[in-house]
C-alpha positions, 0 to 999 in steps of 0.5 A: 106472247102467252097471256097468263103467267107461266107461274100460274101453269105450275098452280093446281086448284085446291082440292079441298075447295073443289069437293066443297063446291061439288057438295054445294052443286048436288044439295042445288040439285036437291040432294041430301049430302053432309060435308066433311071437307071443310077446315072451319070449326063449326063453333061461332066467334066468342062474343066478346071478340065480337064486341071488340070489333064492334066497339073498334068500328065505334071508336073509327078505328077503320083507317088503314094500319101499319103494314106489320100490324097495329101495335096493340095486336103485335104486343098481345102476340109478343105476350102469347108466345112468351105465355104459351111457347116461351118465345121472346119477340120484340114488336120488330120481329112480329108481323100480322097478315091476312091469315096465316096462308098469307104469312106463309107465301110472303116468307116464301115470296121473301127468300125463295129463289129459283132452284131453292128447295123446300122440304114439306113432309106428306101428307100436307096442306095441299097449300103448301107445294103450289106456294113455293112453285109459284116462288119459284123454288121446288116442294119437296115432299118427304112421304111419312106412313101409318106405322110412324103416325104420319110423322116425319123420321129424323133420318127421312129429314136427313136424306132429304137436306141437300145444298139447295135446302132452304126450308123445312116446313113444319105443320104441328098438329097437321092438316090433314092427319091431325099428328103432332109431334111430342117434345122427343119427336120435335127434339130428334127433328131440331137435332137435325137441323142443327147441323144443317146450319143453311136450312130455316124452319117454318112452323105453321102452327095453327091447331096449336090449342087443338091437342088431346088427352094429355098431350103438350104442344111444342114448336122447334124454337121452343125445344131447341133456342139455337134455331130461334135465329133461322126459325119463322114461327107462325100462327094465327086465329082462325081455328083455336078462336074460331076467326077463320073469316076474320083474316088474321095470321101472324109471325115471329121470327128474325127481324132482317127476314120480318122486314122482308116480308114487310116490304113485301107486304107494303106492296101487295096488301099493306096491313091487314084490316083494322077491325078484325086486329082489334078483335084479335087484340080481344081474342089474344088478351081475353078470356081463354077458357073457352078453348079448353071447352071446345076442345073437349068437345072436339076430344069426343067427336075424334073419339066417335069418328075414329071408333066408327071409321075402325069398325068399317070393312076395308077402312083403318084409322089412326087416332091424331093427337091434334086439329080436328081431321082425321086420315084413314087408310082405305088401302084395302078398299082398292080393287074391289068394286061398287054394288054397280060394277065399278072398280076402286083403283085409286082414293080419288075413285073411293070418294067419288063413288062415296058422294054420289052412293051416300052423300057424304064429301070427304076430300081424296089423300092423294091430293094431300100427297099421300094415299090411299087415304082420304081426309075427314073434318070433324069440325061439325056435330056429333049427330052429322058425324054419326049419321055420315060415319054410318054411311060410310060403314054402309058404302064400304060394307057394299064394296066386293 
């Protein structure tokens, strides 16, 4: 009898974590390595949020919390949903988890039965399919195209839905592509979903505040209120508030689903860290000006990276609407040789040779379900980005 559960055989190690670790290993060997693989803002958590955490410690708010989250935080989340998304949730319709990943995982574990299908547009965040697999479901990847801005088309969504479809997962702005759906584009998708009453909608809105230019963020239940009774709207503080290590995610949705997730969480982690929850109260209720200031910095970095990559031989890089990633195509580099005679057969070869030759760590598109591409995170300094992109240009120019 095998000791390790069969479910673990369906799970792959995270490619983004693997690349980050390889970069660390090379640094330990004395190599000069620039990592553009980490999906984490380089900004610090705002001081008022830190002070709220310190105050919570001094008050003694360091005990177990309600499984679904402290009332003060759920009230702040409800106010955020009303203020920014036009969504009206009662406290019984809101749950707090240990990060957005925890919320998504629990949603699948609470609802997915063996054989249930979950539609996931590709490219996708590396963890989505594995979450579905662990829950016993079947991830159904629907490929998007660079020509469509890596966005799911309504006709492709319609074709992918079957009687076994349980969820459609929508991530806007997207990790890894940065693609975000306009109101009209989202409405075209929700029109399809209205025709299929057995299909639920799970949104990952974690990059909500990181959209650029005149782009307006929307979420499915906001665009089509008739879907609210079968939509779970997930968000969190990690990206917009630079609070990745605080591990707070949250969601609003139908009370029956929230109760099921709460039951599961009660036997799993119970409530999230009390100190982090009080910090999140301040993040959501406190000053928001810094978000716009940081967004402008990210926008400038995006424009720099897109420009420099489009000047590189063999690359094609669209301009994304949001997040802090670009997802260039390296299709023209496939089949070419490095100066050492190594053939670039896949996007994984491309990123591996780039790391060896120039010390720049990026993540292959195949890890996100769509290649030949690679993902760059521009959540680092402008100087580092200029240097790394110049090295990418040099590497691409060396391919014959």
